[in-house]
N, C-alpha and C positions, 0 to 999 in steps of 0.2 A: 827451254831449259835443257842442259846438257843431259843425255841420257844416263850417264854415269850418276849424276846428281839426283836423277829421278829415282834411280834404283836405290840409291841410299837413302832417300827420303821414304820410299815405300818400306825398307827394311826398318828404319826408325819407327815408323807409324805401327807397323807390325809389333815390334818390340813393345811399344808403349801399350798397345792393346793387350798383348800377352802379360805384361806386366800388371796391368789393372786386375786382370782375371786372376792373375796369381795372388794378388793382395787380397781379393775377395774370398779366394779359397783359403788363404792363411787365417782369415777370421773365423773360419769354421772348424779349423783344426785345433786340436788341444793336446798339450803336453802336461805330464804330471811329474812331480818330484816329491820325495819325502825326505825326512830327516828324523834322527832319533830312532832309527829302527821302524820307522812307519808311524811313529806316534803323532807327527805333524805332516800333512801333505798340502801341496798347493798345485792348483790347476791354472795355466796360462794359455791362452789362444796364441795363434801363430802371428797375430797381430800386436802382441805384447799387451793384453788385457788380463789382469788377474781375475780369473772367473771365480774361483773359490779356494777357501783355506778350510782343512779339516783338523781338528785337534781331538786326540783321544782324550777322553776325561782322565785317564791315568797320568797324563802328562802335566794336568793342572795341580800345582803344588803352591798354595798361598804363600809359603815361606820361601819360594824359590822362583819368583817370577822371571828373573833374568835367564834361566835356563830355558823356559818357555819362549822367551822372546829370541833368544839365539837359535832355537830350533825353527821357529817361524821365519825367521830372518834366512836362515840356511836353506829352507825349503823353498821359499820365494825366490831367492837368487838363483838356485839351481834350475828352477822351472823357467825363469826368465832367459838364463843362458841357453837352455835346450830350445827354447821357442825362437831366440835369435839364430841358432845355429839352424833350425829348421827353415826360417825365412831366408837364410843365406844360400841353402841349399837351392830352395825353390827359384829364388830371385837370380842367383848367380849363373844358373844354367840358360837364362833367357838371353844374355848377351853373348854367349859364346857363339863364334861362328859369324858374328856380324862384321861385315867389311865396310868400313867407313872410309876407305882409301887413304889411311894415315891421318885423318882428323882427330884431334885431340878433344874430347868432350868431357869438361869437368863434371864429376859425379856419377859418370857411366863406367868408370874404371878402364877407359881406353888409353 
């Protein structure tokens, strides 16, 4: 095998191992977002699993369920956005500096 391709293969293998490790670490990281001045909060792991939702009893109004629904939706959406941003930061740095000699690999952002 051409030494240039051997080097590229080693780089890709290292990147794959680093990405797998980063994905494992993301599963252990948690972001939290709230809505309604903290009346509703959502916790989401870095691998996009909703871990918990907390609702202040003061936010529960039987005559206005729609408001509570909106607060839950806002908190979960913001927590998911934050978790995706965290994942992009962690995973995006892994491919920087990888020299594949002009190869175009779909899904890797090259």
